[in-house]
C-alpha positions in Angstrom: 10.3 0.3 -6.7 19.4 3.5 -3.1 26.0 4.5 -2.9 28.7 4.4 -0.4 31.4 2.4 0.8 32.5 1.2 4.1 35.5 -0.5 5.5 35.7 -3.9 7.1 33.8 -3.5 10.4 31.1 -1.8 9.2 31.0 -5.1 6.6 31.5 -7.4 9.4 28.9 -5.3 11.4 26.4 -6.3 8.3 26.7 -9.7 8.6 25.8 -9.8 11.8 22.7 -7.7 11.2 22.4 -10.5 8.7 22.6 -13.4 11.1 20.2 -11.5 13.8 18.0 -11.2 11.2 17.9 -14.8 10.4 17.1 -15.3 14.2 14.5 -12.8 13.9 12.8 -14.0 11.0 11.3 -17.3 12.6 10.2 -15.3 15.9 11.5 -18.6 17.7 8.1 -20.1 17.2 8.3 -24.1 15.2 7.1 -23.9 11.7 4.1 -25.0 11.6 4.3 -26.1 7.8 5.9 -29.3 7.7 9.1 -28.9 5.4 9.2 -30.5 1.5 12.7 -32.2 2.4 14.4 -33.7 5.1 17.9 -32.7 3.6 19.9 -30.0 4.6 18.4 -27.1 5.4 19.1 -24.0 3.2 20.0 -20.8 3.9 18.5 -17.8 1.2 19.2 -14.2 1.6 16.8 -11.9 0.2 17.8 -8.0 -0.2 15.8 -5.6 -1.2 15.5 -1.6 -1.7 12.5 -1.4 0.5 12.2 2.1 2.6 11.3 1.9 6.2 7.5 1.3 6.8 6.5 0.2 3.3 4.1 -2.4 3.8 4.3 -3.5 0.4 7.4 -5.6 1.0 5.6 -7.1 4.4 3.2 -9.1 2.0 7.0 -9.7 -0.3 8.5 -10.9 2.8 5.4 -13.2 4.5 5.0 -15.2 0.9 8.6 -15.9 1.2 8.9 -16.8 4.8 5.7 -19.3 3.2 7.8 -20.7 1.1 11.0 -20.9 3.2 8.9 -23.3 5.8 7.6 -25.0 3.6 11.1 -25.9 1.6 13.2 -26.3 5.0 14.7 -22.7 4.3 16.9 -20.5 6.8 15.8 -17.3 5.3 17.4 -13.8 6.1 16.0 -10.6 5.2 17.6 -7.1 4.6 17.0 -3.8 2.7 18.0 -0.8 1.9 16.9 1.9 -0.1 20.5 3.1 -1.0 22.2 1.1 -4.0 25.4 1.5 -2.5 24.0 0.2 1.1 22.3 -2.3 -0.8 25.2 -3.7 -2.7 26.9 -4.2 0.7 23.9 -6.0 2.6 24.3 -8.3 -0.5 28.2 -8.6 0.0 27.2 -9.3 3.3 25.1 -12.4 2.6 28.1 -13.3 0.0 30.5 -13.5 2.9 28.2 -15.6 4.8 28.5 -18.6 2.1 24.4 -18.3 1.4 23.1 -21.0 -0.7 21.1 -18.3 -2.5 20.5 -14.8 -3.1 17.3 -13.0 -3.7 17.2 -9.5 -5.0 15.4 -6.2 -6.1 17.2 -4.4 -9.0 15.7 -1.1 -8.6 19.0 0.6 -8.9 21.0 -2.0 -11.6 24.3 -0.1 -11.4 25.1 0.2 -8.3 24.7 -3.5 -8.2 26.4 -4.7 -11.0 29.7 -5.5 -9.5 28.8 -7.5 -6.4 26.4 -9.6 -8.3 29.3 -10.5 -10.5 30.8 -11.1 -6.7 28.2 -13.7 -6.1 28.2 -15.2 -9.8 32.3 -15.8 -9.2 31.4 -17.4 -5.7 29.0 -19.9 -7.2 25.9 -18.3 -5.4 22.8 -18.6 -7.8 20.7 -15.1 -7.9 16.7 -14.7 -8.3 15.8 -11.1 -8.9 12.5 -10.1 -8.4 10.1 -6.9 -8.3 12.4 -4.6 -10.4 14.9 -4.6 -13.3 13.2 -7.8 -15.3 14.8 -6.2 -18.1 18.5 -6.2 -16.9 18.0 -9.2 -14.5 19.4 -12.1 -17.2 22.5 -9.3 -17.9 23.4 -9.4 -14.5 23.9 -13.1 -14.0 19.9 -13.7 -12.4 18.8 -17.2 -13.4 15.2 -15.9 -13.5 12.8 -13.1 -12.8 9.1 -12.7 -10.7 7.7 -9.6 -10.8 5.7 -7.6 -13.7 7.0 -5.9 -16.8 7.0 -2.3 -15.4 6.4 -0.6 -18.9 3.6 -2.8 -19.6 2.2 -2.2 -16.3 2.2 1.7 -17.2 0.9 1.4 -20.3 -2.2 -0.5 -18.5 -2.4 2.0 -15.9 -2.2 5.0 -18.9 -5.3 3.2 -20.6 -7.5 3.1 -17.7 -6.7 6.8 -17.1 -7.6 7.9 -20.2 -11.0 5.5 -19.8 -11.8 7.8 -16.9 -11.5 10.6 -19.4 -9.0 12.5 -17.6 -6.7 15.2 -19.7 -4.1 16.3 -16.8 -2.3 13.9 -14.6 0.5 14.3 -12.2 2.6 10.9 -11.7 4.5 10.6 -8.4 7.5 8.9 -8.6 8.5 8.1 -4.5 12.0 7.3 -5.1 14.4 8.8 -7.5 16.9 6.7 -9.3 14.9 3.6 -9.8 14.2 2.1 -13.0 11.0 0.5 -12.2 8.8 3.6 -11.1 10.5 5.9 -14.1 9.4 3.0 -16.3 5.8 2.8 -14.8 5.1 6.7 -15.5 6.8 6.2 -19.0 4.2 3.4 -19.8 1.6 5.7 -18.3 2.5 8.5 -20.2 2.8 6.3 -23.4 -1.0 5.4 -23.9 -2.8 7.9 -22.0 -3.4 10.4 -24.5 -3.4 13.1 -22.3 -0.8 15.3 -20.1 1.5 13.3 -17.8 3.6 15.1 -15.6 6.5 13.4 -13.1 6.3 14.6 -9.6 9.3 13.4 -7.4 8.8 13.3 -3.8 10.4 11.7 -1.0 9.1 8.6 -0.2 10.5 7.7 3.0 9.4 11.3 4.3 5.4 10.9 4.2 4.6 14.9 5.3 6.9 15.5 3.1 5.2 13.8 0.1 2.2 14.8 1.6 2.8 19.4 1.1 4.8 18.0 -2.3 1.4 16.8 -3.9 -0.9 19.6 -2.2 1.4 22.4 -3.3 0.9 20.7 -6.9 -2.8 20.4 -7.0 -2.7 23.6 -5.3 -0.5 25.6 -8.3 -2.2 23.7 -11.0 -6.2 23.6 -10.7 -6.4 22.0 -13.8 -4.8 18.8 -12.7 -7.7 16.1 -12.4 -5.7 12.9 -11.9 -2.9 11.7 -9.3 -1.2 8.2 -9.8 1.3 7.0 -7.4 3.6 4.0 -7.7 2.8 2.7 -4.1 -0.3 1.8 -2.3 1.0 4.0 1.1 1.0 6.8 -1.0 -2.1 6.7 -2.0 -4.1 7.3 0.9 -1.8 10.5 1.1 -2.6 11.4 -2.5 -6.7 11.5 -1.2 -5.9 14.2 1.8 -3.5 16.4 -0.5 -6.4 16.7 -3.0 -8.8 17.3 0.4 -6.3 19.9 1.6 -6.4 21.6 -2.1 -9.8 21.6 -2.7 -9.0 19.6 -5.9 -11.3 17.3 -7.2 -8.4 15.5 -8.8 -9.3 11.4 -9.2 -6.4 9.4 -7.6 -5.3 5.7 -9.1 -2.0 3.8 -7.7 0.4 1.1 -8.2 0.2 -1.8 -5.6 -2.5 -3.0 -3.1 -2.2 -3.1 1.1 -5.2 -4.0 3.2 -6.2 -0.2 3.6 -6.5 -0.1 -0.2 -9.6 -2.6 -0.5 -11.7 -0.1 1.7 -10.5 2.8 -0.5 -11.5 1.4 -3.9 -14.8 0.4 -2.4 -15.7 3.4 -1.4 -14.7 5.4 -4.8 -11.8 7.8 -3.0 -9.2 5.6 -5.3 -10.1 4.9 -8.5 -8.0 1.7 -9.3 -4.9 -0.2 -8.3 -2.6 -1.9 -10.2 -1.4 -5.0 -8.6 1.4 -6.8 -9.4 0.7 -9.5 -6.6 4.0 -9.3 -4.3 3.2 -12.2 -2.1 3.7 -14.6 -5.0 7.3 -12.5 -5.5 8.6 -14.0 -2.6 7.2 -16.8 -2.5 8.3 -18.1 -5.9 11.7 -16.7 -5.4 12.1 -18.8 -2.0 10.9 -21.8 -3.9 13.1 -21.1 -7.4 15.8 -21.4 -5.5 14.7 -24.6 -3.0 14.0 -26.1 -6.8 17.2 -25.1 -8.5 19.3 -26.7 -5.2 17.0 -29.7 -5.0 16.0 -30.9 -8.5 17.9 -29.0 -11.0 14.7 -26.9 -12.1 14.5 -23.6 -13.1 11.2 -21.9 -13.9 10.6 -19.6 -16.6 13.2 -20.8 -18.8 15.3 -17.6 -18.0 12.3 -15.6 -18.7 10.9 -13.3 -16.8 7.7 -14.9 -14.5 5.1 -12.2 -14.5 3.1 -11.7 -11.4 1.2 -8.9 -12.7 -0.7 -6.7 -14.0 -3.9 -7.0 -12.9 -5.9 -3.7 -12.5 -8.6 -3.8 -9.3 -11.0 -1.7 -9.1 -14.5 -0.9 -6.9 -15.9 -3.9 -8.7 -13.8 -5.9 -8.2 -12.1 -5.1 -5.1 -14.2 -7.6 -3.3 -13.3 -10.4 -4.5 -9.7 -10.3 -3.0 -10.8 -8.5 0.0 -10.2 -11.8 2.0 -6.8 -12.1 1.1 -5.6 -8.6 1.3 -7.2 -9.3 5.3 -4.9 -12.3 6.1 -2.0 -9.7 3.9 -1.4 -12.0 0.5 -2.8 -9.5 -1.7 
């Protein structure tokens, strides 16, 4: 759940990166999925706020690529956690005259101007993952994701049911409105003490040292809530290093998290189904272009939250293994 303005040369370079990314996204292999249409191939760009190495976005891309193969779509992907740089990538896609744009709105203020450019260029926009409350205001046709405040409230209720009293909510990206909403929602329903801890999510050693130091300083902390699956395992390691018995819970899923849920080292995960977000975003733009249909009637289409625990992790294990949960 990242701005610097650049000159013409850099903008051109960004456009070139997008073009290269389009070539690499298919890996040079013929799609094994028959396209849904024999008509002109659409070109759709997805631009997210993902940082490097975040497995969550691998699942989003997998869903998007599956829909692209089905729909005869030329799929381009790019990302940057800096809001200004993400905005530049969106402008590069507009300059390429793509047929549609999928975007995350973790830092909506940074994207307001460039999405107005997309609207002026008559390029339809769909938002995913973050920014549900501002999606329509910024010109998106529909948003696919979970309501982050509602998801946070679900996490807070779960933490309360566990009997915890003092929890640290680890925000791995400052300025990300969705992450702030998750912690705020959890605080609302938890009932105990919940404090935000800001870390640098792109630097996992720093994440680990920050959580460890927090647990060492606060011996009464009995819970840690992380906001992304990769950080949950790090929090488990931090608790061990700090000699803390704090229980770990998280948002989002990946394959490794299933094992941690089953062995009890992580108590629960709030799943928003990233594969579905990527898939439905591409499919929606194809539906719009070929049939004139819009899912959701201008409202958000929810893909979560779903609470996954030790008791339910086994039921989705095979899907986590294949990278769709």
